[in-house]
C-alpha positions as CSV (number, residue, x, y, z in Angstrom):
1,M,-38.5,-15.9,21.1
2,N,-35.4,-17.1,19.3
3,L,-31.8,-16.2,20.2
4,V,-31.5,-13.6,17.4
5,N,-34.5,-11.7,18.7
6,M,-33.1,-11.9,22.3
7,L,-29.9,-10.3,21.1
8,E,-31.8,-7.5,19.3
9,K,-33.9,-6.9,22.4
10,G,-31.0,-7.1,24.8
11,G,-32.2,-10.3,26.5
12,P,-30.4,-13.2,28.1
13,A,-28.3,-14.0,25.0
14,C,-26.5,-10.7,25.3
15,E,-25.6,-11.4,29.0
16,T,-24.2,-14.9,28.4
17,K,-22.1,-13.8,25.4
18,T,-23.3,-16.7,23.3
19,L,-25.5,-16.9,20.3
20,G,-27.1,-20.3,19.7
21,N,-24.2,-22.7,18.9
22,Y,-21.8,-19.8,18.6
23,I,-20.1,-20.0,22.0
24,W,-16.7,-18.6,21.3
25,D,-15.2,-15.1,21.5
26,D,-16.0,-12.5,18.8
27,L,-19.6,-13.4,18.0
28,P,-21.1,-12.9,14.5
29,D,-23.2,-9.8,14.1
30,P,-27.0,-10.6,13.8
31,D,-27.5,-7.2,12.1
32,K,-25.6,-8.5,9.1
33,W,-28.2,-11.1,8.3
34,A,-31.2,-9.3,9.6
35,D,-31.9,-7.6,6.2
36,C,-31.5,-10.7,4.0
37,V,-34.8,-11.7,2.6
38,H,-33.3,-14.6,0.5
39,C,-34.5,-12.9,-2.7
40,G,-31.8,-14.6,-4.9
41,M,-30.4,-11.4,-6.5
42,C,-27.0,-12.6,-5.4
43,L,-27.1,-16.0,-7.1
44,E,-25.8,-15.0,-10.5
45,A,-23.1,-12.8,-9.0
46,C,-21.6,-15.6,-7.0
47,P,-18.7,-17.5,-8.8
48,T,-19.1,-20.7,-6.7
49,Y,-22.8,-20.8,-7.3
50,Q,-22.3,-20.2,-11.0
51,E,-19.9,-23.2,-11.1
52,T,-21.9,-25.6,-8.8
53,G,-25.5,-24.5,-9.0
54,E,-25.8,-25.7,-5.4
55,E,-27.7,-23.5,-2.9
56,Q,-25.3,-24.0,0.0
57,H,-22.6,-22.6,-2.2
58,S,-24.6,-19.4,-2.8
59,P,-24.5,-16.2,-0.7
60,R,-28.1,-16.6,0.5
61,G,-27.4,-20.2,1.3
62,R,-24.4,-19.4,3.4
63,V,-26.3,-16.6,5.2
64,Y,-29.1,-19.0,6.0
65,L,-26.6,-21.6,7.4
66,I,-24.8,-18.9,9.5
67,Q,-28.1,-17.7,10.9
68,A,-29.2,-21.3,11.5
69,V,-26.2,-21.9,13.8
70,A,-27.1,-18.8,15.7
71,E,-30.6,-20.1,16.2
72,G,-29.3,-23.5,17.4
73,K,-30.8,-25.3,14.4
74,I,-27.5,-26.8,13.2
75,D,-24.1,-27.4,14.8
76,I,-20.7,-26.1,13.9
77,N,-19.4,-29.2,12.0
78,E,-17.8,-30.1,8.7
79,A,-21.1,-29.8,6.8
80,F,-21.3,-26.2,8.0
81,S,-17.6,-25.5,7.7
82,K,-17.2,-26.5,4.0
83,P,-19.6,-24.1,2.3
84,V,-18.4,-21.3,4.6
85,F,-14.7,-21.9,3.7
86,D,-15.5,-22.7,0.0
87,C,-16.6,-19.0,-0.3
88,L,-14.1,-16.8,-2.2
89,D,-15.1,-13.8,0.0
90,C,-15.0,-11.9,-3.3
91,R,-17.9,-9.6,-2.2
92,A,-19.6,-9.7,-5.6
93,C,-22.8,-10.7,-3.8
94,E,-22.6,-7.4,-1.8
95,T,-22.6,-5.4,-5.0
96,A,-25.6,-7.3,-6.3
97,C,-27.6,-7.2,-3.0
98,P,-30.4,-4.6,-2.9
99,A,-30.5,-4.8,0.9
100,D,-26.7,-4.2,1.4
101,V,-26.2,-7.4,3.4
102,Q,-22.6,-7.7,4.5
103,V,-22.0,-11.2,3.4
104,G,-18.2,-10.9,3.5
105,G,-18.2,-9.8,7.1
106,L,-20.5,-12.6,8.1
107,I,-18.3,-15.2,6.4
108,E,-15.2,-14.0,8.2
109,E,-17.0,-13.9,11.6
110,A,-18.4,-17.4,11.0
111,R,-14.9,-18.7,10.0
112,G,-13.6,-17.2,13.3
113,Q,-16.1,-19.3,15.2
114,I,-15.3,-22.5,13.1
115,R,-11.6,-22.2,13.7
116,Q,-12.1,-21.9,17.5
117,A,-14.5,-24.9,17.5
118,M,-12.6,-26.9,14.9
119,P,-8.8,-26.0,15.0
120,L,-6.8,-27.2,12.0
121,K,-4.8,-30.3,12.7
122,G,-2.2,-32.5,11.1
123,F,-0.5,-31.3,7.9
124,K,-2.9,-28.3,7.4
125,G,-2.5,-27.2,11.0
126,T,1.3,-27.4,10.7
127,V,1.4,-25.4,7.5
128,S,-1.0,-22.8,8.9
129,K,1.1,-22.3,12.0
130,T,4.4,-22.2,10.1
131,V,3.3,-19.9,7.3
132,L,0.4,-17.7,8.6
133,N,1.5,-17.5,12.2
134,G,5.3,-18.1,11.9
135,I,6.3,-16.1,8.8
136,F,3.8,-13.4,7.8
137,P,3.6,-11.6,11.2
138,N,7.4,-11.7,11.6
139,K,9.2,-9.2,9.3
140,K,12.6,-10.8,9.8
141,R,11.4,-14.2,8.8
142,L,9.4,-12.8,5.9
143,N,12.5,-11.0,4.6
144,M,14.6,-14.2,5.1
145,L,12.0,-16.0,3.0
146,G,12.4,-13.3,0.3
147,G,16.1,-13.7,0.5
148,L,15.9,-17.4,-0.1
149,M,13.6,-16.9,-3.0
150,R,16.1,-14.4,-4.6
151,F,18.9,-16.8,-4.0
152,Y,16.8,-19.6,-5.6
153,Q,16.2,-17.4,-8.7
154,K,19.7,-15.9,-9.1
155,S,22.0,-18.8,-8.1
156,G,20.9,-21.0,-10.9
157,M,18.9,-23.4,-8.6
158,Q,15.7,-22.4,-10.3
159,T,17.0,-23.3,-13.7
160,I,18.4,-26.6,-12.5
161,A,15.1,-27.5,-10.7
162,R,13.1,-26.9,-13.8
163,K,15.4,-28.7,-16.2
164,T,15.9,-31.8,-14.0
165,G,12.2,-32.3,-13.3
166,V,12.6,-32.0,-9.5
167,L,9.5,-29.7,-9.4
168,N,7.4,-32.6,-10.7
169,V,7.1,-33.9,-7.1
170,M,5.0,-30.7,-6.3
171,P,1.2,-30.6,-6.8
172,N,0.3,-29.3,-10.2
173,H,-1.1,-26.0,-8.9
174,M,2.1,-25.3,-6.9
175,K,4.3,-26.2,-9.9
176,D,2.2,-23.8,-12.0
177,M,2.7,-21.0,-9.4
178,E,6.5,-21.6,-9.4
179,A,6.6,-21.2,-13.1
180,I,5.3,-17.6,-13.0
181,L,7.1,-16.3,-9.9
182,P,8.1,-12.7,-10.6
183,E,11.8,-11.7,-10.1
184,V,12.0,-11.2,-6.4
185,G,13.6,-7.9,-5.4
186,K,14.7,-6.4,-2.1
187,P,11.9,-5.1,0.2
188,V,11.2,-1.4,0.2
189,L,10.6,-1.3,3.9
190,G,13.9,-0.8,5.7
191,R,15.8,-0.1,2.4
192,Y,14.1,3.2,1.8
193,P,14.1,6.0,4.4
194,E,11.1,6.3,6.6
195,E,10.3,9.7,4.9
196,V,10.7,9.9,1.2
197,P,10.6,13.5,0.1
198,A,8.4,14.8,-2.7
199,E,9.7,16.2,-6.0
200,G,9.7,19.9,-5.5
201,K,7.4,21.5,-2.9
202,A,5.4,18.9,-1.0
203,K,1.6,19.2,-1.2
204,E,0.9,16.7,1.5
205,R,2.5,13.9,3.6
206,V,0.9,10.5,3.2
207,G,1.6,7.1,4.7
208,M,2.0,4.0,2.6
209,L,1.4,0.4,3.4
210,T,4.2,-1.7,1.9
211,G,2.5,-5.0,2.7
212,C,4.1,-8.5,3.0
213,V,3.5,-10.3,-0.3
214,M,3.7,-7.0,-2.2
215,D,7.0,-6.0,-0.7
216,I,8.6,-9.4,-1.2
217,M,7.3,-10.4,-4.6
218,F,6.4,-7.0,-6.1
219,S,8.8,-4.6,-4.6
220,D,9.1,-3.0,-8.0
221,V,5.5,-2.1,-7.8
222,N,6.1,-0.5,-4.4
223,E,9.0,1.4,-5.8
224,A,6.9,2.6,-8.7
225,T,4.1,3.7,-6.3
226,I,6.6,5.8,-4.3
227,R,8.0,7.4,-7.4
228,V,4.5,8.2,-8.7
229,L,3.4,9.8,-5.5
230,N,6.7,11.8,-5.2
231,H,6.3,13.0,-8.8
232,N,2.8,14.2,-7.9
233,G,4.1,16.3,-4.9
234,F,3.5,13.9,-2.1
235,E,6.0,13.1,0.7
236,V,5.7,9.3,1.4
237,G,6.0,8.0,5.0
238,L,7.1,4.3,5.4
239,P,7.0,3.7,9.2
240,K,9.2,0.7,10.0
241,Q,6.7,-0.5,12.7
242,Q,4.1,-1.4,10.1
243,G,3.5,-5.0,9.1
244,C,1.2,-7.5,7.5
245,C,-2.4,-6.2,7.2
246,G,-3.8,-9.5,8.6
247,A,-6.2,-10.1,5.6
248,L,-5.0,-13.7,5.1
249,H,-5.4,-14.5,8.8
250,I,-8.9,-13.0,9.0
251,H,-9.9,-14.9,5.8
252,A,-8.6,-18.1,7.4
253,G,-10.6,-17.5,10.6
254,D,-7.6,-16.5,12.8
255,R,-9.1,-13.3,14.1
256,K,-6.8,-13.2,17.1
257,T,-3.6,-12.9,14.9
258,G,-5.5,-10.5,12.6
259,K,-6.2,-8.2,15.6
260,E,-2.6,-8.3,16.7
261,L,-1.4,-7.3,13.3
262,A,-4.2,-4.6,13.1
263,K,-3.1,-3.1,16.4
264,R,0.5,-2.9,15.1
265,N,-0.6,-1.0,12.0
266,I,-3.0,1.3,13.8
267,E,0.0,2.3,16.1
268,A,2.4,2.6,13.2
269,F,0.3,5.0,11.2
270,K,-1.2,7.0,14.1
271,D,0.6,10.2,12.9
272,F,-0.7,10.1,9.4
273,D,-4.0,11.6,8.1
274,K,-4.0,9.5,5.0
275,V,-2.6,5.9,4.4
276,L,-2.4,4.7,0.8
277,V,-2.5,1.1,-0.3
278,N,-1.6,-0.4,-3.7
279,A,-3.0,-3.9,-2.9
280,A,-6.7,-4.3,-3.1
281,G,-7.0,-7.1,-0.5
282,C,-4.9,-5.2,2.0
283,G,-6.8,-2.0,1.4
284,C,-10.1,-3.7,2.0
285,A,-8.9,-5.4,5.2
286,L,-7.5,-2.1,6.6
287,Q,-10.8,-0.3,5.8
288,E,-12.6,-3.0,7.8
289,Y,-10.5,-2.8,11.0
290,D,-13.5,-1.2,12.6
291,E,-15.5,-4.3,11.9
292,L,-12.7,-6.5,13.3
293,F,-12.9,-4.6,16.6
294,R,-16.7,-4.3,16.6
295,N,-16.9,-6.2,20.0
296,D,-13.9,-4.3,21.6
297,P,-15.1,-1.0,23.0
298,E,-11.5,0.1,23.8
299,M,-10.1,-0.5,20.3
300,L,-13.1,0.4,18.3
301,P,-12.7,4.2,18.3
302,L,-9.0,3.8,17.2
303,A,-10.0,1.3,14.5
304,E,-12.7,3.6,13.2
305,E,-10.3,6.5,13.0
306,F,-7.7,4.4,11.3
307,S,-10.1,2.9,8.7
308,E,-11.2,6.4,7.6
309,K,-7.6,7.1,6.6
310,I,-7.3,4.2,4.2
311,E,-7.5,4.8,0.4
312,D,-6.4,3.0,-2.7
313,V,-3.6,4.8,-4.4
314,S,-5.4,5.0,-7.7
315,K,-8.4,6.7,-6.2
316,F,-6.2,9.0,-4.2
317,L,-4.3,10.1,-7.3
318,Y,-7.4,10.6,-9.4
319,D,-9.1,12.6,-6.6
320,N,-6.0,14.8,-6.1
321,D,-5.6,15.9,-9.7
322,F,-2.6,13.7,-10.7
323,K,-0.2,15.0,-13.3
324,R,-1.2,13.8,-16.8
325,P,1.9,12.3,-18.5
326,K,3.0,13.7,-21.8
327,S,4.9,10.7,-23.1
328,A,3.1,7.8,-24.9
329,I,3.0,4.2,-23.9
330,N,1.7,2.8,-27.1
331,T,-0.1,-0.4,-26.2
332,K,-3.6,-2.0,-26.0
333,I,-4.7,-2.7,-22.4
334,T,-7.6,-4.4,-20.8
335,Y,-8.4,-3.9,-17.1
336,H,-9.3,-6.6,-14.6
337,D,-11.3,-5.4,-11.5
338,A,-9.8,-7.0,-8.4
339,C,-12.7,-8.1,-6.2
340,H,-11.6,-6.3,-3.1
341,L,-11.1,-3.1,-5.1
342,A,-14.3,-3.1,-7.1
343,H,-16.7,-4.9,-4.7
344,G,-14.9,-4.4,-1.4
345,Q,-13.9,-0.7,-1.8
346,G,-16.2,0.5,-4.7
347,V,-13.2,1.6,-6.8
348,R,-13.8,1.0,-10.5
349,F,-13.7,4.3,-12.4
350,E,-10.5,5.8,-11.1
351,P,-7.9,3.2,-12.1
352,R,-9.4,3.1,-15.6
353,Q,-9.2,6.9,-15.8
354,L,-5.5,6.8,-14.8
355,L,-4.8,4.5,-17.7
356,Q,-6.9,6.4,-20.2
357,E,-5.0,9.6,-19.4
358,I,-1.7,8.0,-20.6
359,P,-1.1,9.0,-24.2
360,G,-1.0,6.0,-26.6
361,V,-2.9,3.7,-24.3
362,E,-5.9,2.1,-26.0
363,M,-8.4,0.5,-23.5
364,V,-10.2,-2.6,-24.5
365,D,-13.2,-3.7,-22.4
366,L,-13.0,-7.0,-20.5
367,P,-16.3,-8.8,-20.3
368,D,-17.3,-9.5,-16.7
369,A,-14.2,-7.6,-15.6
370,D,-15.3,-7.8,-11.9
371,R,-15.8,-11.5,-11.8
372,C,-13.2,-13.2,-9.5
373,C,-10.1,-14.7,-11.2
374,G,-9.8,-17.4,-8.4
375,S,-6.9,-15.9,-6.5
376,A,-8.9,-14.8,-3.5
377,G,-6.0,-14.5,-1.1
378,I,-4.6,-18.0,-0.9
379,Y,-7.8,-19.7,-2.2
380,N,-5.9,-20.8,-5.3
381,L,-3.7,-22.9,-3.0
382,T,-6.4,-24.2,-0.7
383,H,-9.1,-24.8,-3.4
384,P,-7.0,-25.3,-6.6
385,E,-9.8,-27.0,-8.6
386,M,-12.4,-24.3,-8.1
387,A,-9.7,-21.6,-8.6
388,G,-8.6,-23.2,-11.8
389,K,-12.2,-23.2,-13.2
390,L,-12.6,-19.5,-12.4
391,L,-9.2,-18.7,-13.9
392,D,-10.1,-20.5,-17.2
393,R,-13.3,-18.5,-17.4
394,K,-11.3,-15.3,-16.8
395,M,-8.8,-16.2,-19.5
396,D,-11.6,-17.0,-22.0
397,D,-12.8,-13.4,-21.5
398,I,-9.5,-11.7,-22.1
399,P,-9.7,-10.0,-25.5
400,D,-7.4,-11.5,-28.1
401,N,-6.0,-8.2,-29.3
402,V,-4.5,-6.8,-26.1
403,E,-0.8,-6.6,-25.1
404,M,-1.3,-5.9,-21.4
405,I,-3.7,-6.8,-18.6
406,S,-3.7,-4.3,-15.9
407,M,-5.0,-4.6,-12.3
408,G,-4.5,-3.4,-8.7
409,N,-3.8,-6.5,-6.6
410,P,-0.8,-8.8,-6.3
411,G,-2.8,-12.0,-5.9
412,C,-4.7,-11.3,-9.1
413,M,-1.4,-10.5,-10.8
414,L,0.1,-13.9,-9.9
415,Q,-3.1,-15.8,-10.8
416,I,-3.7,-14.2,-14.1
417,A,0.0,-14.5,-15.0
418,M,-0.4,-18.2,-14.4
419,G,-3.5,-18.2,-16.7
420,V,-1.5,-16.4,-19.4
421,K,1.2,-19.1,-19.3
422,K,-1.3,-22.0,-19.0
423,H,-3.3,-20.9,-22.0
424,G,-0.2,-20.2,-24.1
425,R,-0.9,-16.5,-24.3
426,S,1.6,-13.6,-24.4
427,E,0.0,-10.6,-22.6
428,K,2.1,-8.8,-20.0
429,V,0.5,-8.6,-16.5
430,V,1.0,-5.2,-14.9
431,H,-0.1,-3.1,-12.0
432,T,-2.0,0.0,-12.9
433,I,0.5,2.3,-11.2
434,Q,3.4,0.8,-13.2
435,L,2.0,2.1,-16.4
436,L,1.8,5.6,-14.9
437,D,5.3,5.3,-13.6
438,W,6.7,4.2,-17.0
439,A,5.0,7.3,-18.7
440,Y,6.5,9.6,-16.0
441,E,9.9,8.1,-16.5
442,K,9.7,8.7,-20.2
443,D,8.7,12.3,-19.5
444,K,11.9,12.7,-17.3
445,Q,14.1,11.2,-20.0
446,L,12.7,13.7,-22.6
447,L,13.5,16.6,-20.2
448,K,17.1,15.4,-19.9
449,S,17.7,15.0,-23.6
């Protein structure tokens, strides 16, 4: 009897809290690979397999490797680590899988084991500790970073750096990212009151995750989201105790920090029945807190209750009969499905409907709209070559006759904006909620005139 069968039957493997060569805390879940029959339906959905044609870079190949470690057939080493971390965790394979194998959850659990067995060292280890552990979980440091970025943009330092060629010392993908940095505003959290009243009589009180990257680099999108919700009769709660969702840490295999951040958010939003999110990656992570605490009987009930509260703002507005704007936004738009919205949360129809209900908006279909753009959290920084190939494919698919590209995730917005610049195109990259906000603002101006 192998170790997987022992676990399923409650044998010795359960008692020792090990699973083959997985000997660290937070063991992977055998139920997640039990239904995989290696049929290959996932192959053509997987961006890394499409690019490489290599089995170890396919979903079924990765599932096989993860199971093989559990059965003691292979060790946790670089040959195992590379294909697991080369995965985008885009979840396209889950959409394609007829057996509903949770490949994304398996990948994240395997990464947790790898990082405990093989901690990052040297430069990569220093960067990880400084950025993921030192800045993102700490709101003061994160806000300080945002302040430095604002100073860099507004003081003239950015202009000087670009003109003098100082940026040429940076790796190309970092230089490309700097070139498309949005204008950094002041974070919503702490600047807005903790309770933002609805326009007129409130229909409901909802919580809102402001996020970390979203509130630093896209605070204008957070502001637009609050306005749109207020205009639709919702009071918006912004508890100051909230913080980073932990998605980047979980993707990186740092489940310990991910759990610490999750506990903070579970506590911060305990008094809300509904928590809305405008960032696909964050929303997917929050909805999966119950999976994160699967092996923690004390936290699991709280995590399950919390995960049920989470909803993408576009779906929430559509399901709650949002106000149809009367003013036109005359433009042609194509819509990109963020992976963790389409594949992770199953939200595809609702954001498109929000856009189609805006007068003057002409929707143009994007081929393979739900194929990953290569952002994938910080994948475009850790795997710039593969991310660049995926971005080129995405840009080749963007219709030539559109003026805007809409989506619901900050990472995708940065990545596709980089693609627009790199390919010499002119489309404006926007968040779906921004379009609705602009139409509402035009409605208000008409009422005043």
